[in-house]
DRENDOVEX-849587 format. One line per field, with one value per atom (N, C-alpha, C, O, CB): residue number from 1; atom name; x, y, z. Coordinates in Angstrom, 1 decimal, m for minus. Glycine has a CB too. Example, Ala and Ser with C-alpha at 12.3 -4.5 7.8 and 13.67 -1.06 7.14 Angstrom:
<nodes>
n: [1_1_1_1_1_2_2_2_2_2];
atom: [N_CA_C_O_CB_N_CA_C_O_CB];
c1: [13.2_12.3_13.2_14.2_11.3_12.8_13.7_12.9_13.4_14.1];
c2: [m5.7_m4.5_m3.3_m3.3_m4.5_m2.2_m1.1_0.0_1.1_m0.6];
c3: [7.8_7.8_7.8_8.5_9.0_7.1_7.1_7.9_8.0_5.7];
</nodes>
This chain:
<nodes>
n: [1_1_1_1_1_2_2_2_2_2_3_3_3_3_3_4_4_4_4_4_5_5_5_5_5_6_6_6_6_6_7_7_7_7_7_8_8_8_8_8_9_9_9_9_9_10_10_10_10_10_11_11_11_11_11_12_12_12_12_12_13_13_13_13_13_14_14_14_14_14_15_15_15_15_15_16_16_16_16_16_17_17_17_17_17_18_18_18_18_18_19_19_19_19_19_20_20_20_20_20_21_21_21_21_21_22_22_22_22_22_23_23_23_23_23_24_24_24_24_24_25_25_25_25_25_26_26_26_26_26_27_27_27_27_27_28_28_28_28_28_29_29_29_29_29_30_30_30_30_30_31_31_31_31_31_32_32_32_32_32_33_33_33_33_33_34_34_34_34_34_35_35_35_35_35_36_36_36_36_36_37_37_37_37_37_38_38_38_38_38_39_39_39_39_39_40_40_40_40_40_41_41_41_41_41_42_42_42_42_42_43_43_43_43_43_44_44_44_44_44_45_45_45_45_45_46_46_46_46_46_47_47_47_47_47_48_48_48_48_48_49_49_49_49_49_50_50_50_50_50_51_51_51_51_51_52_52_52_52_52_53_53_53_53_53_54_54_54_54_54_55_55_55_55_55_56_56_56_56_56_57_57_57_57_57_58_58_58_58_58_59_59_59_59_59_60_60_60_60_60_61_61_61_61_61_62_62_62_62_62_63_63_63_63_63_64_64_64_64_64_65_65_65_65_65_66_66_66_66_66_67_67_67_67_67_68_68_68_68_68_69_69_69_69_69_70_70_70_70_70_71_71_71_71_71_72_72_72_72_72_73_73_73_73_73];
atom: [N_CA_C_O_CB_N_CA_C_O_CB_N_CA_C_O_CB_N_CA_C_O_CB_N_CA_C_O_CB_N_CA_C_O_CB_N_CA_C_O_CB_N_CA_C_O_CB_N_CA_C_O_CB_N_CA_C_O_CB_N_CA_C_O_CB_N_CA_C_O_CB_N_CA_C_O_CB_N_CA_C_O_CB_N_CA_C_O_CB_N_CA_C_O_CB_N_CA_C_O_CB_N_CA_C_O_CB_N_CA_C_O_CB_N_CA_C_O_CB_N_CA_C_O_CB_N_CA_C_O_CB_N_CA_C_O_CB_N_CA_C_O_CB_N_CA_C_O_CB_N_CA_C_O_CB_N_CA_C_O_CB_N_CA_C_O_CB_N_CA_C_O_CB_N_CA_C_O_CB_N_CA_C_O_CB_N_CA_C_O_CB_N_CA_C_O_CB_N_CA_C_O_CB_N_CA_C_O_CB_N_CA_C_O_CB_N_CA_C_O_CB_N_CA_C_O_CB_N_CA_C_O_CB_N_CA_C_O_CB_N_CA_C_O_CB_N_CA_C_O_CB_N_CA_C_O_CB_N_CA_C_O_CB_N_CA_C_O_CB_N_CA_C_O_CB_N_CA_C_O_CB_N_CA_C_O_CB_N_CA_C_O_CB_N_CA_C_O_CB_N_CA_C_O_CB_N_CA_C_O_CB_N_CA_C_O_CB_N_CA_C_O_CB_N_CA_C_O_CB_N_CA_C_O_CB_N_CA_C_O_CB_N_CA_C_O_CB_N_CA_C_O_CB_N_CA_C_O_CB_N_CA_C_O_CB_N_CA_C_O_CB_N_CA_C_O_CB_N_CA_C_O_CB_N_CA_C_O_CB_N_CA_C_O_CB_N_CA_C_O_CB_N_CA_C_O_CB_N_CA_C_O_CB_N_CA_C_O_CB_N_CA_C_O_CB_N_CA_C_O_CB_N_CA_C_O_CB];
c1: [m3.1_m3.8_m2.8_m1.8_m4.7_m3.3_m2.5_m2.6_m3.7_m2.8_m1.6_m1.6_m2.1_m1.7_m0.3_m2.9_m3.2_m4.5_m4.9_m2.1_m5.1_m6.3_m7.6_m8.7_m6.2_m7.5_m8.7_m9.1_m8.3_m8.4_m10.4_m10.9_m10.6_m10.4_m12.4_m10.5_m10.2_m11.4_m12.5_m9.8_m11.2_m12.3_m12.1_m11.1_m12.3_m13.2_m13.1_m14.5_m15.5_m12.7_m14.4_m15.6_m16.4_m15.8_m15.3_m17.7_m18.6_m19.9_m20.2_m18.7_m20.7_m22.0_m23.0_m22.9_m22.1_m24.1_m25.3_m26.3_m26.7_m25.8_m26.8_m27.8_m29.2_m29.2_m27.4_m30.2_m31.5_m32.3_m31.9_m32.3_m33.3_m34.1_m34.8_m35.2_m35.2_m35.1_m35.7_m34.8_m35.2_m36.3_m33.5_m32.5_m31.6_m30.7_m33.2_m31.9_m31.1_m29.8_m29.7_m31.9_m28.7_m27.4_m26.9_m27.0_m26.4_m26.3_m25.7_m24.2_m23.9_m26.5_m23.4_m21.9_m21.6_m21.8_m21.1_m21.0_m20.7_m19.3_m18.8_m21.8_m18.8_m17.7_m18.1_m18.9_m16.7_m17.5_m17.9_m16.7_m15.8_m19.1_m16.9_m15.9_m16.4_m15.6_m15.7_m17.6_m18.2_m18.2_m18.1_m19.6_m18.3_m18.3_m19.6_m20.2_m17.1_m20.2_m21.4_m22.5_m22.9_m21.0_m23.1_m24.2_m25.5_m25.7_m24.2_m26.4_m27.7_m28.8_m28.8_m28.0_m29.8_m30.9_m32.2_m32.2_m30.7_m33.3_m34.6_m35.3_m36.1_m35.5_m35.1_m35.7_m34.7_m33.9_m36.9_m34.8_m33.9_m34.8_m36.0_m32.9_m34.2_m34.9_m35.6_m36.5_m34.0_m35.2_m35.9_m37.2_m38.1_m35.0_m37.4_m38.6_m39.4_m40.5_m38.3_m38.9_m39.6_m40.8_m40.7_m38.6_m42.0_m43.2_m43.0_m43.7_m44.3_m42.2_m42.1_m41.5_m41.9_m41.2_m40.5_m39.8_m40.5_m40.4_m38.4_m41.2_m41.9_m43.3_m43.8_m42.1_m43.9_m45.2_m46.3_m47.5_m45.3_m46.0_m47.0_m47.1_m46.3_m46.6_m48.1_m48.3_m49.3_m50.2_m48.8_m49.0_m49.9_m51.0_m50.8_m49.1_m52.2_m53.3_m53.3_m53.1_m54.6_m53.4_m53.4_m54.8_m55.4_m52.3_m55.2_m56.6_m56.6_m56.7_m57.0_m56.5_m56.5_m57.9_m58.0_m56.0_m58.9_m60.3_m60.5_m61.2_m61.3_m60.1_m60.3_m59.5_m60.0_m59.8_m58.3_m57.5_m58.2_m58.2_m56.1_m58.7_m59.4_m60.7_m60.9_m59.8_m61.4_m62.6_m62.3_m63.0_m63.4_m61.3_m60.9_m60.4_m60.7_m59.7_m59.7_m59.3_m60.5_m60.6_m58.3_m61.4_m62.6_m63.4_m64.0_m63.5_m63.6_m64.3_m63.7_m64.3_m64.5_m62.3_m61.6_m61.7_m61.8_m60.1_m61.7_m61.7_m63.0_m63.0_m60.5_m64.1_m65.3_m65.9_m66.5_m66.4_m65.6_m66.1_m65.4_m66.0_m65.9_m64.2_m63.5_m64.0_m64.0_m62.0_m64.4_m64.8_m66.2_m66.6_m64.9_m67.0_m68.4_m68.6_m69.6_m69.3_m67.5_m67.6_m67.7_m67.1_m66.3_m68.5_m68.6_m67.3_m66.7_m69.8_m67.0_m65.8_m66.1_m67.1_m65.1_m65.3_m65.6_m65.4_m64.5_m64.7_m66.3_m66.1_m65.6_m65.4_m67.5];
c2: [21.3_22.0_22.7_22.2_21.0_23.9_24.6_24.0_23.5_26.1_23.9_23.3_24.4_25.6_22.7_24.0_24.9_25.7_26.5_25.7_25.6_26.5_25.7_26.2_27.2_24.3_23.5_23.0_22.8_22.3_22.9_22.5_21.0_20.3_22.7_20.6_19.2_18.4_18.7_19.1_17.3_16.4_15.1_14.5_16.1_14.7_13.5_12.7_13.3_13.8_11.5_10.7_11.3_11.6_9.2_11.4_11.9_11.2_10.5_13.4_11.4_10.8_11.8_12.9_9.9_11.5_12.4_11.7_10.6_12.7_12.4_11.8_12.5_13.8_12.0_11.7_12.2_12.2_11.5_11.4_13.0_13.0_11.7_11.3_14.1_10.9_9.6_8.5_7.4_9.2_8.8_7.9_7.2_6.5_6.8_7.5_7.0_7.7_8.9_7.1_6.9_7.4_7.0_5.9_7.0_8.0_7.8_8.2_9.3_8.6_7.4_7.7_8.2_7.6_6.4_9.4_10.1_10.8_10.9_11.1_11.4_12.2_13.7_14.0_11.9_14.5_15.9_16.7_16.2_16.1_18.1_19.0_19.3_19.9_20.2_19.0_19.2_17.9_16.8_19.8_18.0_16.8_16.8_17.9_16.7_15.6_15.4_16.3_17.2_15.6_16.0_16.8_16.2_15.0_16.7_17.1_16.7_17.2_18.4_17.1_16.4_16.8_16.4_15.5_16.3_17.1_16.7_15.7_14.9_18.0_15.6_14.6_14.0_14.7_15.3_12.7_12.0_11.2_11.2_11.1_10.4_9.6_8.4_7.8_9.1_8.1_7.0_7.4_6.6_6.4_8.7_9.1_10.2_10.6_9.7_10.7_11.7_11.0_9.9_12.3_11.7_11.1_10.8_9.8_12.1_11.5_11.2_9.8_9.1_12.3_9.5_8.2_7.1_5.9_8.3_7.4_6.3_6.0_4.9_6.7_6.9_6.7_7.0_6.9_5.3_7.4_7.8_9.3_10.0_7.3_9.8_11.3_11.8_11.1_11.7_12.9_13.5_14.3_14.9_14.5_14.2_14.9_16.4_16.6_14.2_17.2_18.7_19.2_18.8_19.4_20.1_20.6_21.7_22.9_21.2_21.3_22.2_22.8_24.0_21.6_22.0_22.5_23.7_24.7_21.4_23.6_24.7_25.9_27.1_24.3_25.8_26.9_27.6_28.8_26.5_26.8_27.4_28.1_29.2_26.3_27.6_28.2_29.5_30.5_27.3_29.5_30.8_31.8_33.0_30.5_31.4_32.3_32.9_34.1_31.6_32.1_32.5_33.5_34.5_31.4_33.2_34.0_35.4_36.4_33.3_35.4_36.6_37.5_38.7_36.3_36.9_37.7_37.7_38.0_37.3_37.2_37.1_38.5_38.5_36.4_39.5_40.8_41.3_42.0_41.9_40.9_41.2_40.4_40.8_41.1_39.1_38.2_38.6_38.4_36.8_39.2_39.6_40.9_41.2_39.6_41.7_43.0_42.8_41.8_43.8_43.6_43.6_44.1_45.0_44.4_43.4_43.8_45.0_44.9_42.7_46.1_47.2_46.8_46.0_48.4_47.2_46.9_48.0_47.9_46.5];
c3: [m7.9_m6.9_m5.9_m5.6_m6.1_m5.5_m4.5_m3.1_m2.8_m4.5_m2.4_m1.0_0.0_m0.2_m0.6_1.0_2.1_1.8_2.7_2.4_0.6_0.4_0.4_0.4_m0.9_0.4_0.3_1.7_2.5_m0.6_1.9_3.2_3.5_2.5_3.4_4.7_5.1_4.8_5.2_6.6_4.0_3.6_4.4_4.4_2.1_5.1_5.9_5.9_5.5_7.3_6.4_6.6_7.8_8.8_6.7_7.6_8.7_8.7_7.7_8.6_9.8_9.9_9.8_10.4_11.2_9.1_9.1_10.0_9.7_7.6_11.0_11.9_11.7_11.7_13.4_11.5_11.3_12.6_13.5_10.2_12.7_14.0_14.2_15.3_13.9_13.1_13.2_13.7_14.1_11.9_13.8_14.3_13.2_13.5_15.0_12.0_10.9_10.8_11.0_9.5_10.5_10.4_9.0_8.6_11.5_8.3_7.0_7.0_7.5_5.9_6.5_6.5_5.1_4.1_6.9_5.1_3.9_4.0_5.1_3.5_3.0_3.0_2.9_2.1_1.9_3.8_3.8_4.4_5.0_4.6_4.2_4.9_6.3_7.1_4.1_6.6_8.0_8.7_8.1_7.9_10.1_10.9_11.7_12.0_11.8_11.9_12.7_12.3_13.0_14.2_11.1_10.6_11.1_11.1_9.0_11.6_12.0_11.1_10.8_13.5_10.7_9.9_10.5_11.4_8.5_10.1_10.7_9.9_10.4_10.7_8.6_7.7_6.7_6.2_6.9_6.6_5.6_4.7_4.8_6.4_3.8_2.9_3.5_2.9_1.8_4.7_5.4_6.1_6.2_6.5_6.4_7.1_6.3_6.7_8.4_5.1_4.4_3.7_3.1_3.3_3.7_3.1_1.6_1.1_3.3_0.8_m0.6_m0.8_m1.7_m1.3_0.0_m0.1_0.6_0.1_0.4_1.6_2.4_1.8_2.0_3.8_1.0_0.4_1.4_1.0_0.0_2.6_3.6_3.6_4.2_5.0_2.9_2.8_3.9_4.2_1.4_4.4_5.4_4.7_3.7_6.3_5.2_4.6_5.1_6.3_5.0_4.2_4.5_4.2_3.3_3.6_5.1_5.0_3.9_4.2_6.4_2.7_1.6_1.4_1.0_0.3_1.6_1.4_2.4_2.0_1.7_3.6_4.5_4.1_4.3_5.9_3.6_3.1_1.9_1.9_2.7_1.0_m0.1_0.3_m0.2_m1.2_1.2_1.7_2.4_2.2_2.6_3.2_3.8_2.8_3.0_4.8_1.8_0.8_0.0_m0.2_m0.2_m0.4_m1.1_m0.2_m0.7_m1.5_1.1_2.0_2.1_2.2_3.3_2.2_2.4_1.2_1.3_2.7_0.0_m1.3_m2.1_m3.3_m2.1_m1.4_m2.2_m2.7_m3.7_m1.4_m1.9_m2.4_m3.6_m4.4_m1.3_m3.9_m5.1_m6.3_m7.4_m4.9_m6.0_m7.0_m7.5_m8.6_m6.5_m6.6_m6.9_m7.6_m8.1_m5.6_m7.7_m8.3_m9.8_m10.4_m8.0_m10.5_m11.9_m12.6_m12.1_m12.4_m13.6_m14.4_m15.3_m16.0_m15.2_m15.3_m16.2_m17.6_m17.9_m15.8_m18.5_m19.9_m20.7_m22.0_m20.5];
</nodes>
């Protein structure tokens, strides 16, 4: 390896908004993230309910005139 061209690699902490800290090796120092594996819904099993029915209804209402048109043969 050539000397002087590689970034400095050191131990650093990743801090999540939930308060979790993870010690890793990185070229950056003091990394802050909003979501980690401790608080992400996929890993915790607690999923948030999203109003998908309301979104679908709004979409159908917006484009119903295109759906009701006869298709040319």
